[in-house]
KELO-548433 format. One record per residue: y, x, z of N, C-alpha, C in turn; residue number from 1; residue in three letters. Coordinates in pm, 1 decimal. Example, Ala and Ser with C-alpha at 12.3 -4.5 7.8 and 13.67 -1.06 7.14 Angstrom:
<nodes>
-569.0 1319.0 780.0 -450.0 1230.0 780.0 -330.0 1320.0 780.0 1 Ala
-225.0 1285.0 708.0 -106.0 1367.0 714.0 3.0 1290.0 787.0 2 Ser
</nodes>
This chain:
<nodes>
1279.6 -2785.1 5152.8 1237.8 -2874.7 5044.2 1152.6 -2984.4 5106.2 1 Met
1184.5 -3113.1 5080.9 1105.4 -3221.5 5136.8 973.3 -3234.1 5061.1 2 Asn
886.6 -3324.4 5110.3 752.8 -3336.4 5052.9 758.5 -3378.6 4907.4 3 Lys
856.7 -3470.1 4874.1 864.0 -3517.9 4736.9 902.9 -3405.4 4644.2 4 Lys
1001.8 -3323.6 4687.8 1042.7 -3211.3 4604.3 931.3 -3108.6 4594.2 5 Lys
858.6 -3087.8 4702.2 747.9 -2994.0 4698.2 641.8 -3041.5 4601.6 6 Ala
612.9 -3172.0 4604.8 514.6 -3227.5 4513.9 559.3 -3212.1 4369.8 7 Leu
688.1 -3240.8 4344.5 740.3 -3227.5 4208.1 731.8 -3082.4 4161.4 8 Leu
760.1 -2989.1 4250.0 753.3 -2847.5 4214.1 611.5 -2810.0 4176.1 9 Ala
514.3 -2860.2 4252.5 374.8 -2831.6 4221.0 334.3 -2893.3 4088.2 10 Leu
378.3 -3016.5 4066.5 346.2 -3082.9 3940.8 408.2 -3009.7 3823.1 11 Leu
531.6 -2964.3 3839.2 599.1 -2892.8 3731.6 527.3 -2760.8 3703.2 12 Leu
489.6 -2690.3 3809.7 416.2 -2565.6 3791.0 284.8 -2592.0 3719.7 13 Ala
216.5 -2700.8 3758.8 89.9 -2736.2 3694.9 109.5 -2768.1 3548.5 14 Phe
216.7 -2842.5 3518.6 240.9 -2880.4 3379.9 271.4 -2759.4 3293.8 15 Ser
338.8 -2658.6 3350.7 373.0 -2539.3 3273.0 249.8 -2456.0 3244.1 16 Met
147.0 -2465.6 3327.5 24.2 -2390.7 3304.8 -74.4 -2465.0 3216.8 17 Asn
-57.9 -2594.7 3201.7 -153.6 -2672.1 3124.3 -93.9 -2730.8 2999.1 18 Thr
37.0 -2728.7 2986.7 100.2 -2787.5 2870.4 126.5 -2936.0 2888.1 19 Gly
96.2 -2992.4 3009.2 117.8 -3135.1 3034.9 254.8 -3153.7 3097.3 20 Ile
332.4 -3248.0 3046.5 468.1 -3269.8 3098.3 467.3 -3380.9 3203.1 21 Ala
546.0 -3361.6 3311.3 562.2 -3461.9 3416.1 710.2 -3489.4 3434.5 22 Tyr
741.5 -3613.0 3471.6 881.1 -3648.1 3496.9 886.8 -3752.1 3607.1 23 Ala
1000.2 -3755.3 3681.1 1017.6 -3852.9 3787.4 1162.8 -3895.7 3789.2 24 Asp
1206.1 -3954.7 3680.4 1342.9 -4003.2 3671.5 1442.5 -3892.0 3691.5 25 Gly
1549.5 -3917.0 3773.6 1654.7 -3819.2 3796.2 1607.5 -3703.9 3883.5 26 Glu
1500.1 -3728.7 3963.9 1455.7 -3626.2 4056.6 1397.1 -3504.0 3987.5 27 Asn
1356.0 -3517.3 3860.7 1297.0 -3404.0 3790.6 1395.7 -3289.7 3780.4 28 Ala
1524.1 -3318.9 3778.2 1625.9 -3214.7 3765.0 1659.1 -3150.4 3898.7 29 Ala
1604.4 -3204.0 4009.8 1636.7 -3151.2 4142.0 1542.2 -3038.3 4184.9 30 Glu
1439.8 -3013.3 4107.6 1335.8 -2920.5 4151.8 1392.5 -2780.9 4167.8 31 Val
1400.7 -2734.0 4293.5 1439.3 -2596.4 4325.5 1567.4 -2553.3 4256.8 32 Ser
1658.7 -2648.9 4227.6 1787.6 -2619.5 4166.3 1777.7 -2554.0 4027.8 33 Asn
1666.7 -2574.3 3956.8 1653.2 -2525.2 3820.2 1706.0 -2630.2 3724.8 34 Tyr
1758.5 -2585.7 3614.3 1804.8 -2678.5 3511.6 1709.6 -2668.8 3393.5 35 Lys
1649.1 -2780.4 3354.8 1555.3 -2780.0 3242.5 1629.1 -2813.3 3114.0 36 Ala
1593.6 -2742.9 3007.3 1651.5 -2774.4 2877.0 1546.8 -2747.2 2770.4 37 Glu
1559.4 -2814.4 2658.7 1464.4 -2798.4 2550.3 1511.4 -2687.3 2457.9 38 Glu
1418.6 -2598.4 2422.0 1448.7 -2492.4 2326.6 1355.7 -2508.9 2208.3 39 Val
1381.6 -2432.5 2105.5 1299.7 -2443.6 1985.7 1156.0 -2406.5 2017.5 40 Thr
1063.7 -2496.0 1990.3 922.8 -2469.0 2017.9 887.5 -2516.3 2156.5 41 Gly
873.7 -2425.2 2253.8 834.7 -2464.7 2389.9 952.8 -2513.4 2471.4 42 Pro
923.5 -2565.0 2589.6 1028.4 -2600.3 2685.2 1046.7 -2485.7 2782.0 43 Lys
1169.3 -2464.2 2825.4 1196.6 -2351.2 2913.3 1274.5 -2397.2 3034.3 44 Ala
1257.8 -2327.9 3147.6 1334.4 -2350.8 3269.5 1412.8 -2224.2 3295.5 45 Val
1544.2 -2235.5 3315.4 1632.1 -2119.3 3318.6 1703.2 -2110.3 3453.5 46 Glu
1715.6 -1986.4 3506.1 1789.3 -1968.9 3629.9 1901.1 -1865.9 3612.7 47 Asp
1939.1 -1839.5 3487.7 2048.5 -1747.3 3463.1 2001.1 -1607.2 3435.3 48 Gly
1898.5 -1560.5 3508.5 1847.6 -1424.5 3489.2 1713.9 -1423.0 3416.8 49 Glu
1632.3 -1527.0 3441.2 1499.6 -1530.4 3381.1 1476.9 -1663.1 3311.1 50 Lys
1389.8 -1659.3 3209.8 1347.0 -1780.6 3142.0 1196.3 -1790.0 3155.6 51 Val
1148.4 -1903.6 3210.4 1005.5 -1926.7 3220.6 968.5 -2028.9 3115.4 52 Thr
883.9 -1988.5 3020.0 854.0 -2076.4 2908.0 704.3 -2097.0 2895.4 53 Ala
666.2 -2211.4 2842.7 525.9 -2243.5 2821.2 493.8 -2230.4 2673.8 54 Thr
400.4 -2143.3 2640.7 357.1 -2122.6 2503.5 207.8 -2154.8 2496.0 55 Tyr
177.6 -2270.8 2441.5 38.3 -2311.2 2426.0 -40.3 -2301.1 2556.3 56 Asn
25.0 -2340.4 2665.5 -44.6 -2343.2 2793.2 -28.0 -2217.6 2875.9 57 Gly
26.2 -2111.8 2817.9 45.9 -1987.4 2891.9 190.3 -1975.2 2932.8 58 Ala
214.7 -1922.5 3053.4 350.5 -1909.8 3105.6 399.8 -1767.9 3086.6 59 Thr
522.0 -1754.4 3036.6 578.2 -1622.5 3012.6 717.3 -1615.5 3071.0 60 Glu
749.5 -1505.7 3140.3 883.0 -1483.9 3194.0 944.5 -1362.6 3127.8 61 Glu
1069.8 -1371.5 3092.1 1139.8 -1256.0 3036.1 1285.4 -1260.2 3078.6 62 Lys
1347.7 -1146.2 3078.7 1488.3 -1137.7 3116.2 1572.4 -1210.5 3014.4 63 Ala
1664.2 -1291.6 3061.7 1751.5 -1368.8 2974.4 1880.5 -1290.6 2953.1 64 Asn
1868.9 -1178.8 2883.1 1983.6 -1092.5 2861.9 2008.0 -1074.4 2713.4 65 Lys
2132.2 -1055.9 2678.1 2166.9 -1035.4 2537.6 2109.6 -903.0 2489.5 66 Ala
2070.6 -899.4 2357.9 2019.8 -775.5 2302.3 2130.0 -671.6 2298.5 67 Glu
2096.1 -544.7 2313.9 2198.3 -441.7 2306.6 2274.6 -447.1 2175.5 68 Pro
2397.9 -405.3 2182.5 2483.4 -413.1 2065.2 2427.0 -336.4 1947.7 69 Lys
2366.8 -217.0 1977.6 2314.9 -136.1 1866.8 2199.0 -205.6 1796.9 70 Asp
2119.6 -286.3 1873.1 2010.8 -362.1 1812.6 2065.3 -467.2 1718.3 71 Thr
2171.4 -535.9 1761.2 2233.3 -636.6 1676.2 2290.6 -573.0 1550.4 72 Glu
2348.2 -453.2 1565.6 2404.6 -385.7 1449.1 2295.5 -344.9 1352.1 73 Glu
2180.9 -300.3 1405.3 2070.6 -262.1 1318.4 2021.1 -381.8 1238.5 74 Lys
2012.3 -498.2 1305.3 1970.4 -618.3 1234.7 2069.3 -653.3 1124.2 75 Lys
2195.9 -639.9 1154.3 2299.1 -673.6 1056.0 2294.8 -579.8 936.5 76 Ala
2245.7 -456.3 958.5 2242.7 -357.8 851.3 2117.9 -365.5 765.6 77 Asn
2024.2 -451.9 799.7 1904.4 -466.6 718.6 1936.9 -551.0 595.9 78 Leu
1959.5 -485.3 487.0 1993.7 -553.4 363.1 1888.4 -521.8 258.3 79 Thr
1902.4 -582.7 140.5 1807.7 -558.6 31.6 1809.0 -412.8 -12.5 80 Glu
1919.9 -343.5 12.1 1931.3 -205.8 -34.2 1857.4 -105.8 53.8 81 Glu
1833.6 -139.2 181.5 1775.2 -38.3 269.1 1643.5 -80.7 334.1 82 Asn
1577.9 -180.1 279.0 1446.2 -217.3 327.5 1341.9 -177.5 223.8 83 Val
1216.9 -168.3 266.7 1108.9 -128.0 176.8 1092.7 -228.7 64.2 84 Ala
1061.4 -176.8 -53.0 1041.0 -261.2 -169.4 891.8 -273.3 -196.2 85 Glu
847.0 -392.6 -221.9 706.0 -415.9 -252.1 690.1 -441.1 -401.9 86 Arg
597.1 -369.5 -462.8 562.9 -393.3 -602.1 419.9 -443.0 -603.0 87 Ile
398.0 -564.8 -649.5 264.1 -621.5 -641.9 236.8 -712.4 -760.2 88 Gln
110.1 -725.5 -789.1 65.7 -816.1 -892.5 -54.7 -893.4 -843.8 89 Gly
-106.8 -978.0 -928.2 -221.3 -1060.3 -889.0 -347.4 -976.0 -872.1 90 Ala
-352.3 -859.8 -939.0 -466.9 -769.9 -927.8 -421.4 -628.5 -960.3 91 Asp
-513.6 -533.0 -960.8 -478.7 -392.2 -982.9 -422.5 -367.6 -1121.7 92 Arg
-464.8 -447.5 -1219.4 -416.0 -430.1 -1356.1 -269.0 -470.3 -1365.9 93 Phe
-237.7 -582.7 -1305.5 -99.7 -632.6 -1307.5 -8.5 -544.2 -1222.8 94 Glu
-58.6 -496.6 -1109.6 22.0 -408.3 -1025.4 53.7 -278.7 -1099.2 95 Thr
-45.5 -220.5 -1166.9 -22.5 -97.7 -1243.3 80.5 -120.8 -1353.0 96 Ala
74.1 -237.0 -1416.2 171.2 -269.3 -1521.3 312.5 -279.6 -1464.6 97 Ala
325.9 -337.9 -1345.8 457.2 -351.8 -1283.9 512.1 -216.0 -1240.2 98 Lys
424.6 -127.2 -1195.1 468.1 8.8 -1161.4 520.5 78.3 -1286.1 99 Val
449.5 60.8 -1398.0 497.7 120.0 -1523.0 635.7 65.3 -1560.3 100 Gln
652.1 -65.3 -1552.5 780.3 -126.7 -1589.1 893.8 -79.8 -1499.5 101 Asn
860.8 -50.0 -1374.2 963.4 -9.5 -1278.8 1000.0 137.3 -1292.0 102 Lys
899.2 224.4 -1310.3 923.8 368.3 -1302.0 898.0 446.2 -1431.5 103 Phe
827.7 385.9 -1526.8 792.9 459.3 -1648.4 823.5 378.6 -1774.4 104 Phe
929.5 301.0 -1771.2 956.8 211.2 -1882.8 989.6 284.7 -2012.6 105 Lys
1030.8 411.3 -2005.8 1062.9 487.5 -2126.4 947.6 575.6 -2173.4 106 Asp
836.5 574.9 -2101.8 723.1 659.4 -2139.8 655.7 604.0 -2264.6 107 Ala
617.2 693.6 -2355.6 543.8 649.1 -2474.8 397.6 692.2 -2470.2 108 Asp
355.3 751.1 -2357.3 215.9 786.2 -2335.0 170.1 726.5 -2202.2 109 Glu
41.2 694.4 -2196.0 -16.0 641.3 -2072.6 -155.5 697.9 -2054.1 110 Ala
-200.1 699.7 -1929.6 -334.6 744.0 -1895.6 -415.9 620.7 -1858.2 111 Val
-537.9 612.6 -1910.4 -622.9 496.8 -1884.8 -743.8 540.8 -1803.1 112 Leu
-760.6 480.6 -1686.4 -870.5 515.7 -1596.2 -952.1 391.3 -1562.7 113 Ala
-1072.3 415.2 -1517.2 -1160.0 304.7 -1479.0 -1107.2 233.9 -1355.0 114 Ser
-1116.2 104.1 -1356.0 -1076.9 25.5 -1238.7 -1191.6 13.3 -1139.6 115 Ser
-1307.3 69.3 -1175.1 -1426.5 47.8 -1095.0 -1466.1 168.3 -1009.5 116 Glu
-1405.6 284.7 -1036.1 -1428.6 402.8 -952.1 -1294.2 468.6 -925.5 117 Val
-1286.7 547.2 -817.5 -1158.0 602.7 -777.5 -1131.6 742.2 -830.8 118 Phe
-1237.6 821.0 -854.6 -1217.8 964.0 -875.0 -1137.8 998.1 -999.9 119 Val
-1162.0 927.6 -1110.1 -1092.4 962.0 -1234.1 -943.2 932.3 -1225.5 120 Asp
-907.1 828.0 -1151.1 -764.4 797.8 -1134.5 -694.8 906.8 -1054.9 121 Ala
-763.4 961.7 -953.7 -706.1 1072.5 -876.7 -693.6 1196.0 -964.3 122 Ile
-799.1 1227.3 -1039.2 -795.1 1342.3 -1129.0 -687.0 1326.9 -1234.3 123 Ser
-660.3 1203.4 -1276.2 -561.0 1177.8 -1380.7 -422.1 1223.1 -1339.9 124 Ala
-396.8 1228.8 -1208.2 -264.3 1273.0 -1163.6 -236.8 1416.6 -1205.3 125 Ser
-342.6 1492.8 -1239.4 -324.7 1631.2 -1283.5 -256.3 1641.1 -1419.9 126 Asn
-257.1 1531.9 -1496.1 -193.5 1537.2 -1628.8 -74.0 1443.8 -1642.4 127 Ile
-46.5 1366.0 -1541.8 68.7 1275.6 -1552.8 199.9 1344.5 -1519.4 128 Thr
195.6 1443.4 -1428.3 316.5 1513.9 -1384.6 424.4 1418.7 -1334.0 129 Asp
383.2 1302.7 -1288.4 479.8 1204.5 -1240.7 566.0 1146.7 -1351.5 130 Gly
522.3 1164.0 -1477.2 603.5 1119.3 -1590.2 533.6 1015.3 -1676.9 131 Glu
402.3 996.9 -1654.8 326.2 899.9 -1733.3 257.5 801.1 -1639.6 132 Lys
250.5 674.3 -1679.0 183.9 575.3 -1593.4 32.3 585.6 -1604.7 133 Pro
-34.0 546.1 -1498.6 -179.5 531.6 -1499.4 -210.4 382.4 -1503.2 134 Ile
-282.6 340.6 -1605.4 -323.3 201.4 -1620.4 -474.0 192.4 -1602.1 135 Leu
-523.2 69.9 -1578.6 -664.5 51.9 -1548.2 -732.6 -42.5 -1647.1 136 Tyr
-861.8 -22.3 -1663.6 -942.1 -112.5 -1745.3 -1082.0 -124.7 -1686.6 137 Thr
-1148.7 -236.5 -1719.7 -1290.2 -243.1 -1689.7 -1362.8 -144.5 -1781.0 138 Gln
-1482.8 -108.3 -1742.6 -1554.2 -6.8 -1818.1 -1602.3 -56.7 -1954.2 139 Asp
-1647.8 -179.9 -1960.6 -1711.3 -229.9 -2082.7 -1611.6 -270.1 -2191.3 140 Ala
-1497.1 -321.1 -2151.6 -1398.6 -365.1 -2250.9 -1258.1 -346.5 -2196.6 141 Lys
-1162.2 -340.0 -2287.9 -1023.2 -319.3 -2248.2 -971.7 -442.6 -2175.8 142 Leu
-920.9 -423.2 -2058.4 -866.8 -535.1 -1981.4 -753.0 -602.0 -2056.8 143 Asn
-750.0 -733.5 -2058.4 -651.5 -808.3 -2137.1 -508.6 -781.7 -2089.7 144 Glu
-488.5 -775.1 -1959.0 -353.6 -750.6 -1906.9 -305.9 -610.2 -1942.7 145 Lys
-398.0 -515.1 -1937.3 -362.5 -377.8 -1973.1 -333.2 -367.1 -2121.7 146 Thr
-413.8 -435.1 -2204.7 -390.2 -434.5 -2349.3 -252.1 -492.1 -2380.9 147 Ala
-215.1 -599.7 -2314.2 -84.8 -660.9 -2334.5 26.6 -567.4 -2290.0 148 Lys
6.4 -498.4 -2176.9 106.8 -405.3 -2125.6 128.8 -290.2 -2222.5 149 Gln
20.9 -234.5 -2277.3 31.6 -123.8 -2371.7 108.1 -166.3 -2496.9 150 Ile
78.8 -286.0 -2544.5 145.2 -336.4 -2665.5 293.7 -362.8 -2640.7 151 Lys
324.8 -427.9 -2531.0 464.1 -467.8 -2505.2 552.3 -350.3 -2463.0 152 Glu
492.2 -242.8 -2411.2 572.1 -127.7 -2367.9 578.4 -18.0 -2473.5 153 Ser
524.2 -48.3 -2593.1 533.2 45.0 -2706.3 471.8 181.7 -2677.2 154 Asn
360.4 180.4 -2604.5 285.8 303.9 -2580.9 223.8 349.4 -2712.8 155 Ile
239.8 477.7 -2743.6 189.5 531.7 -2871.0 62.4 614.3 -2853.1 156 Lys
40.3 668.0 -2734.3 -78.1 749.4 -2710.6 -137.2 716.2 -2574.4 157 Lys
-269.9 707.1 -2570.8 -341.6 680.7 -2446.3 -446.7 788.9 -2426.8 158 Val
-449.9 846.2 -2308.1 -552.7 942.9 -2271.1 -655.2 872.2 -2184.0 159 Gln
-777.3 860.5 -2233.3 -885.1 796.9 -2158.6 -953.3 901.4 -2071.0 160 Ile
-970.1 869.3 -1943.9 -1032.1 962.6 -1849.9 -1177.1 922.1 -1826.6 161 Ile
-1268.2 1013.5 -1860.5 -1410.1 988.3 -1838.8 -1485.4 965.3 -1968.6 162 Gly
-1617.4 981.3 -1962.5 -1701.8 964.4 -2079.8 -1728.8 819.4 -2113.4 163 Gly
-1808.7 798.9 -2217.9 -1836.3 662.4 -2265.7 -1924.4 583.6 -2168.9 164 Thr
-1992.9 652.8 -2078.6 -2069.0 581.1 -1977.2 -1975.7 522.7 -1871.6 165 Lys
-1855.3 577.3 -1862.6 -1757.4 524.7 -1768.7 -1665.7 424.9 -1837.8 166 Arg
-1596.3 465.7 -1942.8 -1513.6 374.2 -2022.9 -1573.0 372.5 -2162.9 167 Ile
-1616.0 257.4 -2205.9 -1698.6 245.0 -2325.2 -1625.7 282.7 -2454.1 168 Ser
-1706.3 307.6 -2556.4 -1654.2 334.3 -2690.3 -1575.8 214.1 -2741.0 169 Lys
-1616.6 95.6 -2699.8 -1546.8 -26.8 -2742.2 -1401.0 -25.9 -2697.9 170 Glu
-1374.3 22.1 -2577.0 -1236.1 31.2 -2529.0 -1156.6 124.5 -2618.5 171 Val
-1214.4 237.1 -2651.5 -1148.4 335.5 -2737.7 -1119.5 276.1 -2874.6 172 Glu
-1217.6 206.2 -2932.8 -1199.4 148.1 -3066.0 -1094.8 37.0 -3065.9 173 Glu
-1090.5 -39.6 -2959.7 -990.1 -146.4 -2948.9 -849.3 -88.1 -2952.3 174 Thr
-829.3 21.1 -2881.8 -698.5 86.4 -2881.1 -663.8 142.0 -3019.1 175 Leu
-759.7 205.4 -3083.5 -734.3 264.0 -3214.5 -699.7 157.3 -3317.9 176 Lys
-766.6 44.5 -3309.9 -737.5 -64.8 -3403.1 -597.5 -120.1 -3382.9 177 Lys
-542.5 -98.6 -3265.2 -405.3 -144.3 -3236.5 -301.7 -40.9 -3278.3 178 Ser
-346.9 68.4 -3339.9 -255.2 171.5 -3385.7 -220.2 273.7 -3280.3 179 Gly
-300.2 279.1 -3172.0 -274.4 372.3 -3062.3 -351.8 501.9 -3086.0 180 Ile
-286.8 615.1 -3067.6 -355.6 743.5 -3070.2 -433.8 758.0 -2940.1 181 Glu
-560.6 796.4 -2950.4 -646.5 803.2 -2832.9 -701.7 943.8 -2816.1 182 Val
-694.2 995.9 -2696.7 -756.9 1121.7 -2658.5 -846.7 1094.6 -2539.3 183 Glu
-972.3 1135.3 -2550.2 -1064.9 1116.2 -2438.5 -1090.1 1251.1 -2371.2 184 Arg
-1077.8 1252.7 -2239.2 -1107.0 1372.4 -2161.3 -1227.7 1340.1 -2074.5 185 Ile
-1341.6 1400.3 -2109.1 -1464.5 1365.3 -2038.3 -1537.8 1489.9 -1992.1 186 Asp
-1649.7 1468.6 -1927.6 -1729.8 1578.8 -1877.3 -1863.4 1527.2 -1828.2 187 Gly
-1949.8 1620.9 -1786.7 -2083.4 1582.3 -1742.1 -2079.6 1503.5 -1611.9 188 Ala
-1976.2 1526.9 -1530.0 -1963.4 1455.8 -1402.8 -1816.8 1456.2 -1360.0 189 Asn
-1788.6 1395.5 -1247.3 -1650.2 1381.8 -1200.8 -1583.1 1516.3 -1176.2 190 Arg
-1660.9 1616.1 -1137.2 -1603.8 1746.9 -1105.9 -1566.2 1823.5 -1232.8 191 Tyr
-1646.2 1805.3 -1337.2 -1611.9 1868.9 -1464.2 -1487.4 1804.7 -1524.4 192 Glu
-1479.4 1672.7 -1517.4 -1358.5 1602.9 -1564.0 -1237.4 1650.3 -1484.4 193 Val
-1253.6 1659.8 -1353.4 -1144.4 1703.6 -1267.0 -1098.5 1844.3 -1302.3 194 Asn
-1193.2 1934.6 -1327.1 -1158.9 2073.0 -1361.2 -1083.5 2079.8 -1493.4 195 Ala
-1125.9 2000.6 -1592.7 -1057.1 1999.0 -1721.5 -913.1 1950.1 -1706.1 196 Lys
-893.5 1849.9 -1624.2 -758.9 1795.7 -1603.4 -673.5 1892.2 -1520.7 197 Leu
-736.7 1961.8 -1426.9 -663.4 2059.3 -1345.2 -609.3 2172.2 -1430.9 198 Ala
-680.9 2206.7 -1539.4 -639.1 2315.8 -1627.3 -506.0 2286.0 -1695.7 199 Ala
-463.9 2159.7 -1691.6 -333.0 2122.2 -1748.0 -218.6 2187.8 -1670.7 200 His
-240.5 2213.0 -1542.5 -138.5 2277.1 -1458.8 -141.5 2427.7 -1483.6 201 Lys
-43.2 2478.7 -1551.5 -40.3 2619.0 -1587.8 16.9 2704.8 -1474.1 202 Lys
-53.4 2812.7 -1445.3 -7.3 2910.9 -1346.3 36.6 2847.4 -1214.1 203 Asn
-49.2 2770.2 -1151.3 -9.7 2707.6 -1024.1 2.1 2809.9 -912.6 204 Pro
93.4 2784.8 -818.8 100.6 2869.7 -700.1 52.5 2796.1 -575.3 205 Asp
7.2 2673.3 -596.0 -46.8 2592.5 -486.5 -168.2 2516.6 -538.1 206 Thr
-270.2 2505.3 -456.1 -389.1 2427.4 -489.7 -412.7 2323.8 -380.8 207 Leu
-454.4 2206.4 -420.8 -485.4 2100.4 -324.4 -633.1 2062.9 -340.7 208 Ile
-706.6 2067.4 -231.2 -847.7 2030.2 -231.8 -865.4 1897.3 -159.8 209 Phe
-942.9 1808.5 -221.5 -969.4 1678.0 -161.0 -1114.5 1639.0 -188.7 210 Ala
-1163.7 1547.1 -110.6 -1301.1 1501.8 -126.1 -1321.0 1428.1 -257.8 211 Ser
-1429.3 1462.7 -327.2 -1467.9 1387.6 -445.9 -1566.0 1278.1 -412.5 212 Gly
-1591.6 1258.9 -283.4 -1689.2 1160.1 -238.4 -1624.4 1040.9 -169.0 213 Glu
-1496.8 1054.5 -137.0 -1422.1 945.7 -75.0 -1280.9 949.8 -131.8 214 Asp
-1214.7 836.7 -137.5 -1088.6 829.8 -211.3 -963.7 853.0 -127.5 215 Tyr
-968.7 831.5 3.3 -846.0 821.8 82.8 -761.0 948.4 77.6 216 Ala
-821.0 1064.3 104.6 -742.8 1187.7 108.5 -692.8 1226.5 -29.6 217 Asp
-774.2 1200.1 -131.6 -731.8 1229.7 -268.0 -609.3 1149.3 -307.8 218 Gly
-609.9 1021.8 -274.9 -494.2 937.8 -306.4 -371.0 982.6 -228.0 219 Leu
-391.6 1018.0 -101.8 -279.6 1061.9 -18.5 -215.3 1189.5 -71.8 220 Ser
-291.5 1269.8 -141.3 -241.2 1399.7 -186.7 -168.7 1393.9 -320.2 221 Ser
-170.2 1279.5 -388.0 -109.0 1270.0 -521.5 40.5 1299.9 -516.6 222 Val
110.8 1243.1 -419.0 255.1 1267.6 -407.5 285.4 1414.4 -385.2 223 Gly
207.6 1479.1 -298.2 226.3 1621.2 -271.2 198.1 1703.4 -396.9 224 Leu
95.8 1665.2 -470.2 60.5 1737.5 -592.2 173.4 1731.5 -694.2 225 Ala
232.6 1615.1 -710.7 343.5 1601.7 -805.4 465.5 1682.1 -760.3 226 Asn
488.6 1684.9 -630.8 605.7 1755.8 -578.1 591.6 1906.9 -592.7 227 Lys
470.1 1958.3 -576.6 448.7 2102.9 -578.5 390.6 2152.7 -710.4 228 Thr
373.6 2060.4 -806.4 313.2 2095.6 -935.6 176.5 2160.4 -915.5 229 Asn
101.1 2107.5 -821.7 -30.0 2162.0 -786.2 -140.9 2072.0 -838.8 230 Ala
-251.7 2131.3 -884.7 -366.2 2049.1 -923.8 -441.9 1999.4 -801.0 231 Pro
-496.4 1879.9 -811.3 -586.1 1828.4 -708.3 -727.7 1863.1 -751.1 232 Ile
-799.1 1937.5 -668.0 -934.6 1980.9 -698.1 -1032.4 1904.9 -609.0 233 Leu
-1128.5 1838.9 -670.6 -1225.0 1758.9 -596.1 -1346.8 1844.3 -560.3 234 Leu
-1387.4 1836.0 -435.1 -1502.1 1913.9 -387.7 -1596.5 1823.6 -308.6 235 Val
-1716.1 1872.0 -288.9 -1812.8 1801.8 -205.5 -1794.3 1844.6 -60.2 236 Gln
-1853.2 1769.7 29.3 -1830.5 1795.7 171.7 -1883.5 1931.0 215.9 237 Ser
-1988.5 1980.1 149.6 -2050.7 2104.0 195.5 -2049.0 2216.3 92.4 238 Asp
-1985.9 2193.8 -24.2 -1982.7 2301.1 -123.9 -1877.6 2273.0 -230.6 239 Lys
-1844.1 2379.6 -303.5 -1751.9 2368.5 -416.7 -1836.1 2354.2 -543.1 240 Val
-1823.4 2245.5 -616.1 -1904.1 2226.0 -737.2 -1878.0 2335.8 -840.5 241 Pro
-1976.3 2361.9 -922.3 -1967.0 2469.1 -1020.9 -1844.8 2457.1 -1112.3 242 Thr
-1810.3 2339.9 -1166.4 -1692.1 2330.7 -1252.8 -1562.8 2370.2 -1181.2 243 Pro
-1552.4 2337.4 -1053.8 -1432.2 2372.7 -977.4 -1431.2 2522.3 -949.0 244 Ile
-1547.8 2578.0 -920.3 -1557.2 2722.8 -897.3 -1519.6 2799.0 -1024.9 245 Arg
-1564.5 2748.2 -1140.3 -1530.4 2812.3 -1267.8 -1379.4 2804.6 -1292.4 246 Asp
-1319.7 2691.2 -1257.3 -1175.1 2678.2 -1272.7 -1103.2 2780.9 -1185.3 247 Tyr
-1146.6 2795.7 -1062.9 -1082.9 2890.5 -970.5 -1094.9 3034.0 -1021.5 248 Leu
-1205.6 3064.2 -1086.1 -1224.4 3198.4 -1141.1 -1137.6 3223.2 -1263.4 249 Asn
-1086.9 3114.4 -1324.5 -1010.1 3129.8 -1447.3 -860.0 3146.6 -1425.6 250 Ser
-812.4 3123.1 -1304.3 -668.6 3128.1 -1280.6 -627.7 3255.8 -1208.2 251 Ile
-501.0 3284.8 -1215.5 -444.9 3402.1 -1147.7 -420.4 3366.7 -1000.8 252 Asp
-511.7 3406.1 -915.9 -503.6 3367.4 -774.7 -402.8 3448.7 -696.8 253 Lys
-346.1 3551.1 -758.3 -244.9 3631.4 -688.7 -117.8 3551.1 -663.4 254 Ser
-103.6 3438.6 -738.5 15.9 3355.9 -721.1 -1.8 3250.6 -613.1 255 Lys
-125.8 3234.0 -569.3 -152.4 3132.2 -468.3 -101.0 3180.3 -334.6 256 Ile
-12.6 3103.7 -273.3 47.9 3143.4 -147.2 -0.1 3052.6 -34.5 257 Ile
</nodes>
């Protein structure tokens, strides 16, 4: 390589590391027998086996080989029918309404839980049996989106989870004035509410225990609970609360496997 070609090679290498382009008429194409071509986004230099490309000043080399046939086939098979479906709304109220429309459109009962705490919604799974939607409201008043969803989906009965300190009497009265039958399931604390809802599961042969102090494991266990017809029992990190212990004493534990 003569001095001019060596200089051009150095300049080209420098430009690929800094993002600065250099050219020298026809001689730019003579550098080390590489052929330069423009690709979408960055510029690349190709030698048949490798592609050296500049991405925002950084140089990357990769094998210039066709993707395996099975990879191409997998891409071709990604259709609307076999990819994950996302159900979403602008907020938790709208998302819950869309879940109802998708999976519980024929249900005439719904469960109403606080949007401000997690435990009652987890406990509510003990009475839904995967057949009733769980909707959310603010504690002080009935959420407007939820009220609209209940009206438009012809819900006839709503079960409110928690006492009036959690979901106010005003929410209950608003529903009743709309002609909705209301049942409130409450207790002195989250564990008593949970135990009352767990009693809905008759003669269980499986029990699921989850933290009543954090939401993640409780939420993860809802699918398993519905599949096994098992109640989710909320406990503290270092002890079983009295309401849960009383529930355990009330069931036939010989069936627990």
